[in-house]
C-alpha positions as CSV (number, residue, x, y, z in Angstrom):
1,M,12.1,-4.0,-25.1
2,S,10.0,-6.4,-25.2
3,K,10.7,-6.0,-20.9
4,E,10.3,-2.1,-20.2
5,K,7.1,-2.0,-22.2
6,E,5.1,-4.4,-20.1
7,E,6.6,-3.1,-16.8
8,Y,5.4,0.1,-18.4
9,S,1.7,-0.8,-19.3
10,F,1.7,-2.6,-15.8
11,W,2.6,0.4,-13.4
12,T,0.0,2.4,-16.0
13,K,-2.4,-0.2,-14.6
14,Y,-1.6,0.0,-11.6
15,K,-2.2,3.4,-11.3
16,K,-5.7,3.8,-10.5
17,F,-4.9,0.7,-7.4
18,A,-2.5,2.6,-5.7
19,G,-3.8,4.9,-4.4
20,T,-6.2,3.8,-2.6
21,E,-3.4,0.9,-1.9
22,I,-1.6,3.1,-0.6
23,T,-4.1,4.6,1.7
24,L,-5.4,1.3,2.8
25,Y,-1.5,-0.1,3.5
26,V,-1.3,3.4,5.7
27,V,-4.7,2.5,7.5
28,M,-3.6,-0.8,7.8
29,V,0.1,-0.2,9.6
30,I,-1.5,2.9,11.7
31,G,-4.2,0.5,12.6
32,I,-0.9,-1.8,13.6
33,I,0.6,0.9,16.1
34,L,-2.4,2.0,17.9
35,G,-3.2,-1.1,19.2
36,I,0.6,-2.1,20.3
37,I,0.6,1.4,21.6
38,I,-3.1,0.3,23.6
39,F,-1.6,-3.6,24.7
40,S,0.7,-2.4,25.7
41,Y,-0.3,0.1,28.7
42,L,-3.8,-2.6,29.7
């Protein structure tokens, strides 16, 4: 039971940063893909 409570509190704290973190990862992935496409055509 204590382990579940710890995970729950972790996720409630993490939700505040989750949105910005997801957008950062999306931007990173798009940047990497665009970089590969650009360098493959050069």
